[in-house]
PADRENVO-658346 format. One record per residue: x negated, y, z of N, C-alpha, C in turn. Coordinates in steps of 0.1 Angstrom, whole numbers, plus 5000, padded with zeros to 4 digits. Last residue first. Example, Ala and Ser with C-alpha at 12.3 -4.5 7.8 and 13.67 -1.06 7.14 Angstrom:
487249785071486349895071487150005079
486849435078487749555078486849675078
% end
This chain:
611170247683611370127675612270087668
611370477697610170457686610370337679
613470417714613370557703612470547695
612670197728614070197722614170287709
610370277739610470167731611370157721
611370497758610470527749610070407738
612870327774613570437767612570467755
610970117787612270097779612670207768
609570357801608970257791610070227779
611770447820610770517809610170467795
612170197832613370237826612570367814
609670217844610270097836610970137828
609670417861608870407854609070297840
611970347878612070497870610970457860
610770157895612170137883612370237873
608770257906608670157894609770137886
610270437921609470487912608870387898
611670267940612470337928611270417914
609270167952609970047945611170167935
607870367964607070277952608170227947
609770467978609470517968608670467963
610370237997611270287988611170347975
607970238010608470108003609370157992
608070438021606870428014607170348007
610170408040610270538031609270508019
609270198056610170158046610670278036
607270318069606770208061608070198051
608770518083607670598072607070458063
610070378097610770428089609770508079
608270258115608770148105609670238096
607570458127606170378119606970318111
609670578141609070648132608070588121
609670368159610870358153610270448138
607570368175607670268168608670278157
608270618186607070628180607170478165
611670678187610270648189609170648178
613570938170613070818167611970798180
614371208164614971128168614570998173
612471338147613071418154613771318169
612271158119610971208132611571268145
614371108106614071068116612971068130
613971328085615071348094614671258104
612071408064611971348076612771368085
613971478034613571548047613071428057
612771368004613771348012613071418026
611171337979611171467986612171507999
611771087972610271127976610271297980
614271097970613770977981612571047981
614771237948615471267960614671197972
613171167928613071307930613371307946
614770907924612970917928612871057936
617170997914616970917927615570897933
616571117891616671187901616671117913
615570867877614370987881615271097890
617670737876616670627884615570757887
619370907860619470877872618670807882
617370887839617571007841618270997856
617870617829616770647832616570777839
620570627825620470507836618870577838
620670767803621170817814620970737824
619370607783618670767789619670807801
620870357784619770387786618970507795
623070507772623270447784621770397793
621970567745622570687753622670627768
621270317735620370427737620870537748
623870217730622570177740621670257744
624570387713625770357729624770317739
623470337690623170477696624070437712
623670047689622470087691622270217695
626270067681626069987692624570017699
626670207657626770257670626570177681
623370147638624470127644625370217655
621470297615621670307628622770287635
% end
C-alpha cells in the first residue's frame, strides 16, 4: 500500500462524507420559500428542490460506489 493510494482513499472518503452531509441538509432543509412566494414561485422552488435532491443524491451514491470499489480492490 503506497502513500498515494492512502491519500487518495482518505480524500475520496472525505469527499463522500461531505456529499452525504450536503444531501442530508438539502433533503431535510426547511421549506422557507412557502411563506413568501407566490403559488407559481412555490411550484418552481419545489421543482428546483426536488432536482437538487436527486442530483446530490446521485453524486453521493456514485462517491459511495467509488469508495467501496477503492477499498475492495
